[in-house]
N, C-alpha and C positions, 0 to 999 in steps of 0.2 A: 504494499499500499504505499502510495507516495504522500508526502507531507502536504501537498497541495489538496489532495483528495481529503485527508484527515481534517484540514482546516474547514472545509465545506460540509463535512459530516457533522450533524448536530450531536451524535453520540459521543464525539470527541469532547465537546464542552461539558456534557454530563459527567465525565470523569475528571476533566481539567480543573474545573471550578471547585469541587470538594477537595481535591488534592492541594490546590493552592491555598484554600482556606485552612486546611489542616496544617500545612507548613507555616502559614502566618501565625497560627495558634501556638504551635510549638515554639516558634521564635519568640513570641510575646511572653510565653511562660518562662522561657529560658532568660530573657532580659530581665524581667520582673523578679525572678528568683535571685539573680546575681545582684540585682540592687537592693533587694531586701536583705541579703547577706551582709552587704556593705553597710547598710543602715543599722543592722543589729550590731555589728562590729563597732561602729562609731558610738552607738548607745552605751555598750559595755565600757568602752574607753572613757567616754564622758563620765559615767558613774564612778569609775575607778579614779579619775582626775579629781572629781568633786569630793570624794571620800578623803583623798590625800590633802586637798586644800583645807577641808574642815580639820583634819588632824593637825596640820601645820598651824592653823589659827588657834586651836585649842592648847597646843604646846607653847606658842609664842604669840599671845594676843596683841603684843606690841606692833606686830606687822600691819595691823588694821590702820594704825596712824602713822605710817611710815613717812608721809610727806611732812607731817608736823614735827616729827622727831628729827627729820634729816636737816631741816633749816636751823640755822644758828640763831640764838637770841640777838646777836649783834647785827649791825646793818650790813647789807651786801656791798661789797666793794670790788669793782672790776679789777682794779690794779692788783690786789692781793690774790684773788681767785685765779686770774690769768696767769700771774706770775708763778704761783704754786704749781699749777698744771703744766705750764711750759717747762719749768724745771724738771718735773717728773717725766716728761716725754723728751728731755735732752734738747730743747729748743733754747739756744742762747739768747740773752736779753738784748744783744746787739742786732738781732734779726727781726724783732717784732716791736710795734709801738701801740699803745693803748691810749685812746683819747675818750674820756667819758664826759658826759655832760650832767649838770645837776638835774635832780628828779623833777618831772612835770606832774602837776596834779590835775587830772581831768575827772573822770569817773573814779579812777584808782591812780595810785602814785606809780609813775613809770619813769624809769632812767634808762637812757640809751648810751651806747658806746661804740666807737669805731675801732677796729683792731686791723692792723696792717701787718702781714708777715712777708718779709722779703723773699726768703727761700725756704721751702719745705716740701717734702715728698707727700704723696698722696696717702700713704699708709699712716704716717704720723698725723696728718691733718684729720683723717677720719677718726682715728682713735681719739684725738684731742677733742674734736667736736662731740663725739659720742659721750665721752666721759664728762665734759661740762654740761651738756644738755641733761644728762642723767643725774648728775649730783644736784643741779639746780633746776627743779621742775618749773619754776616760775620764769626761767630764762628762755627767751626765743631768739633764734638766729633769723633775722629778718632778711638780710642779703648775704649772699656768698658769691664772690667773684673770684674766678681763677684766671690767672694769665701765665702762660708757659714761659719760663726763662729760656732765652735764646741759647742754642748750642748746648742743651742739657738733655738727658734722658728723662729724668723724673724729678725736676725741680719747678716749683710753682710760686708765683707771687700771689698772695691771697688777701682780699679785702672782705672783712666780716663786719656786719652791723648787728649788734645784739640789743635787745630791749628786755628789761627786767621789771616785772610787775609785782609790787609790794602788795601784801594782803592787808 
């Protein structure tokens, strides 16, 4: 029997349509079963993580107020904070400049500062930024400008504009 004849024969469609329907049903069941398995795995993982978080908070309840305990009672000072972090990352004082402005009071008290680093590699810069923004949650980096130093492989001139919001 030729394929052209089978297409014109209506008995062909009586077999083809149920077979295609059964294939679609098997495919749908397989896809939904795998998605359900993934969903169940995520739910068990979430339950386990939630239990661990609750046990950590029971053992050390001071972690709930991490932000309040992390900030110092003294006023935030750009020069001291940036100097301490620059020393810990091996950035010499001759390479960077900090220029801070007095705080401005609008809705909240905000102080801005400009930091210019003449030469730094990307790894040190990303570590420095990560640590300063993690240690001071009210500090924001508003502007970050990178300029490649000519004839170097991984040296950048960096301009940073920070703003610190007092509570």
